[in-house]
C-alpha positions as CSV (number, residue, x, y, z in Angstrom):
1,M,-12.7,-16.0,6.1
2,R,-13.6,-12.4,4.8
3,I,-16.7,-10.9,4.7
4,K,-18.6,-11.1,1.2
5,H,-21.8,-9.6,1.9
6,I,-24.5,-7.8,4.5
7,E,-28.4,-7.4,4.3
8,C,-31.0,-6.7,6.7
9,E,-34.6,-7.4,7.0
10,V,-37.4,-6.4,9.7
11,I,-39.0,-8.7,11.6
12,N,-41.8,-8.4,14.1
13,I,-42.7,-11.6,16.7
14,P,-46.2,-11.2,18.4
15,L,-46.4,-11.2,21.8
16,K,-49.0,-12.9,24.2
17,T,-50.3,-9.8,26.0
18,P,-48.6,-6.1,25.8
19,F,-45.4,-5.6,27.3
20,I,-46.0,-2.6,29.6
21,T,-43.5,-0.2,31.5
22,A,-43.2,3.3,32.8
23,L,-41.4,4.2,29.5
24,R,-43.6,2.2,26.8
25,R,-46.2,-0.1,25.8
26,V,-45.8,-2.7,22.9
27,E,-47.8,-5.5,21.3
28,S,-44.8,-7.1,19.6
29,V,-41.3,-7.3,19.4
30,A,-39.9,-5.3,16.2
31,F,-36.5,-5.8,15.1
32,V,-33.9,-5.5,12.4
33,R,-32.1,-8.8,11.6
34,V,-28.6,-8.4,9.9
35,I,-27.3,-11.5,8.1
36,I,-23.4,-11.4,7.2
37,R,-22.2,-14.0,5.0
38,S,-18.6,-14.9,4.2
39,D,-16.5,-15.9,1.2
40,D,-16.6,-19.6,2.5
41,W,-20.0,-19.9,2.8
42,S,-20.0,-19.1,6.7
43,F,-22.8,-16.7,8.2
44,G,-23.4,-14.6,11.1
45,I,-26.7,-13.2,12.6
46,G,-27.4,-10.1,14.7
47,E,-30.5,-8.4,15.7
48,A,-31.5,-5.0,16.7
49,P,-34.7,-4.1,18.1
50,A,-36.7,-0.6,18.1
51,T,-36.3,0.7,21.6
52,Q,-36.3,4.6,20.8
53,A,-37.5,5.3,24.2
54,I,-34.2,4.2,25.5
55,T,-31.6,4.1,22.9
56,G,-33.3,6.8,20.6
57,E,-33.3,4.2,17.6
58,D,-36.3,3.0,15.8
59,I,-36.3,0.6,12.7
60,P,-35.8,3.2,10.0
61,I,-32.8,4.5,12.1
62,I,-31.1,1.1,12.8
63,L,-31.9,-0.1,9.1
64,N,-30.1,3.5,7.6
65,S,-27.4,3.2,10.1
66,I,-26.4,-0.4,9.1
67,E,-27.0,0.4,5.4
68,S,-24.8,3.6,5.7
69,V,-21.8,1.7,6.7
70,K,-22.1,-2.1,5.7
71,D,-19.9,-1.6,2.3
72,M,-17.0,-0.6,4.5
73,F,-16.9,-4.1,6.0
74,L,-16.5,-6.0,2.8
75,G,-13.2,-8.0,2.4
76,S,-12.5,-7.6,6.0
77,T,-12.0,-10.5,8.3
78,P,-14.7,-10.4,11.1
79,K,-11.9,-9.7,13.2
80,E,-11.1,-6.5,11.5
81,A,-14.8,-5.8,10.8
82,V,-14.9,-5.6,14.7
83,K,-12.4,-3.4,15.3
84,L,-13.4,-1.1,12.2
85,L,-17.0,-1.4,13.7
86,H,-15.7,0.0,17.5
87,T,-13.3,2.4,15.9
88,G,-14.5,3.9,12.7
89,C,-18.4,4.0,13.0
90,R,-20.7,6.7,14.6
91,M,-24.0,5.0,15.2
92,G,-26.3,4.3,17.8
93,S,-25.9,1.3,20.2
94,S,-28.2,-1.1,19.2
95,A,-27.5,-0.7,15.3
96,K,-23.8,-1.5,16.5
97,A,-24.4,-4.6,18.6
98,A,-26.5,-6.4,15.7
99,L,-23.4,-5.9,13.6
100,D,-21.1,-6.9,16.4
101,M,-22.6,-10.0,17.4
102,A,-22.9,-11.1,13.6
103,F,-18.9,-10.6,13.5
104,V,-18.3,-12.2,16.7
105,T,-20.7,-15.2,15.7
106,L,-18.7,-15.4,12.3
107,M,-15.2,-15.3,14.6
108,A,-16.3,-18.1,16.2
109,K,-17.0,-20.0,13.5
110,A,-13.5,-19.4,12.0
111,E,-12.3,-21.2,15.1
112,D,-14.9,-24.0,14.6
113,K,-16.3,-23.5,18.1
114,E,-20.0,-22.5,19.1
115,L,-20.3,-19.1,20.4
116,H,-20.3,-20.1,24.1
117,E,-17.0,-21.6,23.7
118,F,-15.7,-19.0,21.8
119,L,-16.3,-16.5,24.5
120,G,-14.6,-19.0,27.1
121,T,-17.3,-21.2,28.5
122,A,-15.4,-24.5,29.7
123,S,-19.1,-26.6,30.5
124,P,-22.3,-25.3,29.6
125,Q,-24.6,-25.0,32.6
126,T,-28.4,-24.5,33.5
127,L,-29.1,-20.8,33.6
128,Y,-32.2,-19.3,35.5
129,T,-33.8,-16.1,33.9
130,D,-36.5,-13.8,35.4
131,I,-40.3,-12.9,33.9
132,T,-41.7,-9.7,33.5
133,I,-44.7,-8.6,35.4
134,S,-45.9,-5.7,33.2
135,L,-47.4,-2.4,34.5
136,K,-51.1,-2.8,35.0
137,E,-54.1,-2.4,37.9
138,S,-52.7,-3.7,41.2
139,L,-54.9,-6.8,41.2
140,V,-54.1,-7.7,37.8
141,M,-50.4,-7.6,38.2
142,F,-51.1,-10.3,41.4
143,E,-53.2,-12.4,39.7
144,D,-50.0,-11.9,36.5
145,A,-47.7,-13.0,38.9
146,K,-49.6,-15.8,40.6
147,K,-50.1,-17.3,37.3
148,A,-46.1,-17.1,36.2
149,I,-45.6,-19.0,39.9
150,E,-48.1,-21.4,38.9
151,N,-46.0,-21.9,35.5
152,G,-42.7,-22.5,37.5
153,L,-41.6,-18.9,36.6
154,H,-40.4,-17.9,40.7
155,I,-38.0,-15.0,39.6
156,L,-40.3,-11.9,38.7
157,K,-39.2,-8.5,37.5
158,V,-42.0,-6.5,38.5
159,K,-42.6,-3.2,36.4
160,L,-43.6,0.0,38.5
161,G,-44.6,3.4,37.8
162,K,-44.8,7.1,38.9
163,D,-47.8,6.2,41.3
164,I,-45.6,5.2,44.5
165,N,-48.5,4.0,46.6
166,H,-49.2,1.7,43.7
167,A,-46.2,0.4,43.8
168,I,-46.1,-0.4,47.3
169,E,-49.6,-2.0,47.4
170,V,-48.2,-4.2,44.3
171,I,-45.1,-5.3,46.2
172,Q,-47.2,-5.9,49.3
173,N,-49.0,-8.3,47.8
174,I,-47.2,-10.0,45.8
175,G,-44.6,-10.7,48.6
176,S,-46.9,-11.3,51.1
177,K,-49.3,-13.8,49.2
178,L,-46.5,-15.3,47.1
179,P,-43.5,-16.0,49.3
180,Q,-41.8,-18.5,46.9
181,A,-41.3,-15.3,44.6
182,K,-37.9,-13.8,44.0
183,I,-39.1,-10.0,43.3
184,I,-36.9,-7.7,41.5
185,V,-38.7,-4.1,41.3
186,D,-37.8,-2.6,38.0
187,A,-39.1,1.5,38.3
188,N,-37.6,2.4,35.0
189,Q,-36.5,6.1,35.9
190,A,-40.4,6.6,37.4
191,W,-39.3,8.0,40.6
192,S,-38.0,10.9,42.3
193,L,-35.4,10.7,45.3
194,E,-38.1,11.1,47.9
195,D,-40.7,8.8,46.3
196,S,-37.6,6.0,46.5
197,L,-37.2,6.8,49.7
198,I,-40.8,6.3,50.8
199,F,-41.1,3.1,48.6
200,I,-38.4,1.3,50.1
201,D,-39.6,2.2,54.0
202,G,-43.0,1.0,52.8
203,I,-42.0,-2.3,51.7
204,K,-39.4,-3.1,54.6
205,N,-41.4,-6.1,55.8
206,V,-41.1,-7.8,52.0
207,K,-38.0,-9.5,50.7
208,I,-36.7,-7.8,47.5
209,E,-33.7,-8.9,45.5
210,L,-33.0,-5.7,43.9
211,I,-34.5,-2.6,43.0
212,E,-33.4,-1.2,39.5
213,Q,-32.9,2.5,38.1
214,P,-35.6,4.2,40.4
215,V,-34.5,7.8,39.4
216,I,-33.7,9.4,36.1
217,A,-30.3,8.0,34.2
218,S,-28.8,11.4,34.7
219,D,-29.6,11.9,38.5
220,L,-26.5,9.9,39.5
221,D,-26.4,12.2,43.2
222,S,-29.9,11.1,44.0
223,L,-29.2,7.4,42.9
224,K,-26.2,7.4,45.4
225,T,-28.3,8.9,47.9
226,I,-30.8,6.0,47.8
227,T,-28.1,3.4,47.3
228,D,-26.5,4.7,50.7
229,Y,-30.1,4.5,52.7
230,S,-31.2,1.0,51.1
231,S,-30.9,-2.1,52.6
232,I,-32.0,-3.5,49.0
233,P,-29.5,-3.6,46.6
234,I,-29.7,-0.9,43.7
235,L,-28.9,-1.9,40.3
236,A,-28.0,1.1,37.9
237,D,-29.6,0.2,34.4
238,E,-30.2,3.1,32.1
239,A,-27.3,5.3,34.0
240,V,-25.2,2.9,32.3
241,F,-24.5,2.5,28.7
242,T,-20.5,2.2,28.2
243,L,-17.7,1.2,30.0
244,T,-17.1,4.6,30.9
245,D,-20.5,4.8,32.4
246,V,-20.2,1.9,34.3
247,K,-16.9,3.1,35.9
248,K,-18.3,6.1,37.1
249,V,-21.4,4.6,38.4
250,I,-19.2,2.3,40.5
251,E,-16.2,4.5,41.5
252,S,-18.9,6.9,42.8
253,K,-20.5,4.2,44.8
254,S,-23.6,5.3,43.0
255,A,-25.4,1.6,42.7
256,D,-24.4,-1.6,44.2
257,M,-24.8,-3.4,40.8
258,I,-25.2,-2.8,37.4
259,N,-27.4,-4.1,34.2
260,I,-25.4,-4.7,31.0
261,K,-27.7,-5.0,27.9
262,L,-26.0,-5.6,24.2
263,M,-28.2,-3.0,23.0
264,K,-27.2,-0.7,25.4
265,C,-23.4,-1.2,25.4
266,G,-22.8,-2.1,21.6
267,G,-22.8,-5.8,21.6
268,I,-21.0,-8.5,22.9
269,T,-17.6,-7.1,22.2
270,K,-18.4,-4.2,24.6
271,A,-20.4,-6.3,27.1
272,V,-17.1,-8.3,27.5
273,E,-14.9,-5.0,28.5
274,I,-17.5,-4.2,30.9
275,L,-18.1,-8.0,32.3
276,E,-14.0,-7.9,32.6
277,Y,-14.1,-4.9,34.5
278,C,-16.7,-6.0,36.9
279,R,-15.1,-9.2,37.3
280,E,-11.6,-7.6,38.4
281,N,-13.4,-5.0,40.6
282,N,-16.0,-7.9,42.3
283,V,-18.9,-6.0,40.9
284,K,-22.4,-8.6,40.3
285,C,-24.2,-8.1,37.1
286,M,-27.6,-8.3,35.8
287,L,-27.3,-9.7,32.0
288,G,-30.6,-7.7,30.5
289,S,-32.6,-7.0,27.3
290,M,-34.9,-4.9,25.8
291,L,-37.5,-6.9,24.1
292,E,-35.5,-8.8,21.1
293,G,-35.3,-11.8,18.9
294,P,-34.5,-15.2,19.2
295,Y,-30.4,-14.6,18.1
296,S,-30.0,-11.5,20.2
297,I,-31.3,-13.5,23.0
298,N,-28.9,-16.6,22.1
299,A,-26.2,-14.3,21.9
300,A,-26.6,-13.0,25.6
301,L,-27.2,-16.5,26.9
302,H,-24.1,-17.7,25.1
303,L,-22.5,-14.8,26.9
304,A,-24.2,-15.5,30.3
305,L,-22.3,-19.2,30.2
306,A,-18.8,-17.7,30.3
307,Y,-19.5,-15.3,33.1
308,T,-21.6,-17.1,36.0
309,D,-19.3,-16.0,38.4
310,V,-20.0,-12.3,37.5
311,I,-24.1,-12.4,36.3
312,K,-25.8,-13.1,39.3
313,Y,-29.0,-12.1,37.6
314,I,-30.5,-12.8,33.9
315,D,-33.4,-11.0,32.4
316,L,-33.5,-12.5,29.1
317,D,-37.5,-13.7,29.2
318,S,-38.4,-12.5,25.8
319,P,-39.3,-16.0,24.4
320,L,-41.3,-16.7,27.7
321,L,-43.3,-13.4,26.0
322,Y,-43.6,-14.5,22.3
323,K,-47.0,-15.6,21.2
324,E,-46.1,-18.4,19.4
325,P,-42.5,-20.6,20.7
326,S,-39.4,-19.8,18.1
327,D,-37.6,-22.6,16.5
328,E,-34.6,-20.0,16.2
329,L,-33.5,-20.5,19.9
330,D,-30.3,-22.5,20.9
331,F,-31.8,-22.9,24.1
332,E,-34.8,-24.4,25.9
333,F,-36.7,-22.6,28.5
334,D,-38.2,-24.9,31.3
335,G,-40.1,-21.8,33.4
336,C,-37.1,-20.1,34.5
337,A,-34.6,-22.9,33.9
338,V,-32.6,-22.1,30.8
339,Q,-30.7,-24.9,29.2
340,L,-28.3,-25.1,25.8
341,I,-29.8,-27.3,23.4
342,I,-27.1,-29.9,22.5
C-alpha cells in the first residue's frame, strides 16, 4: 500500500447552542478534513478544527500547512509517511494530527484491522464521556446542568471564567442541588494562584472530580502550589502538548493528571507515546478534544478503547453538541455512554 493522493476540504457543523469558555465562543465546529487515498483504493480520513486560541491555527493555516507538505508523502507507505511527518515536517499540532490520524487509519487497513484493533483493543467496552456546560450566567448554567442530568448526561464538565465568586456560586448550585452529577471544573487558565485557592476553599463542601488548568499554562510553579494545596485532583491541559511537556509536569509533580488531546500532541502516534509513558508511571489521564468533527472523534474513541487502564475521564462530547446527528460516527452516544457500532 502506497499513498497516491491527498486532498482537503473545509466543513462546518452547526452547534445546538454556542460553546462558551474563558478562551472563546463558537457557534459551529469549523474544521479541515484531509482524505488520503492509496494505490489499492483504501482511504484514510483525518480532521483538524480551527482552535487558534489554543494551538494558534485557524482554517487557512491548517490548509496551507497540509498543502505545503502533501507532495512529500506521495509514493510512501503509510508507516513511512508517519515517520516523515513527525521527523521532517514543521507545522502546527492540529494540522499534523489530521495527517497522522489518516496515515494511522491506513496502517490499520493495511493489516485488515479496525482502528481500535490496530491500537490494541482486545474487546470493545462501553465508554463514558462528559458533557460541556458552557460559561454563562449562574442560573442559566444551573438550568443547563439540570437539563443535561434529565437527558442522562450525569458527567458535567463545567466551564468557568475569571469571576471567582461566580465560579463558586455555579459549583455550589450544581453540587448542592444536583447531587447525582459528577462535576469536572474547567477554568481554561482563567484564574490567578490566589483565586484558585479561594475557589478550592469556597467549594469544600461540594464533591468535585477534578479541577482542570486553573492558571496560565506557563506558570507551573503556581500549578504545583495549587496541586500541593488541593485535596481535589488537579489536571494539566494547556500546559501539556508534547511528551516533553508531560514529563516536565509529572516529574515536578505540578499536577496529578494530564489531559491528552490529539490536536495538541500531533495525532494518534504521539498520543500513544504519552499514554505509554503514563501507563509506565501510573499516571491517570483525560482524553479530551477541542470541538471536533466526527472522524477525529472516532479516532480518539478508538484510541480510548485501547487505553482504558490509563484514561480515567473522556471529554469527547462534540457529537452531543452538534445541531443534527452525524452519520459518520463509528460510535453510538446514549447519554454519557458511548459504544462502538458493531
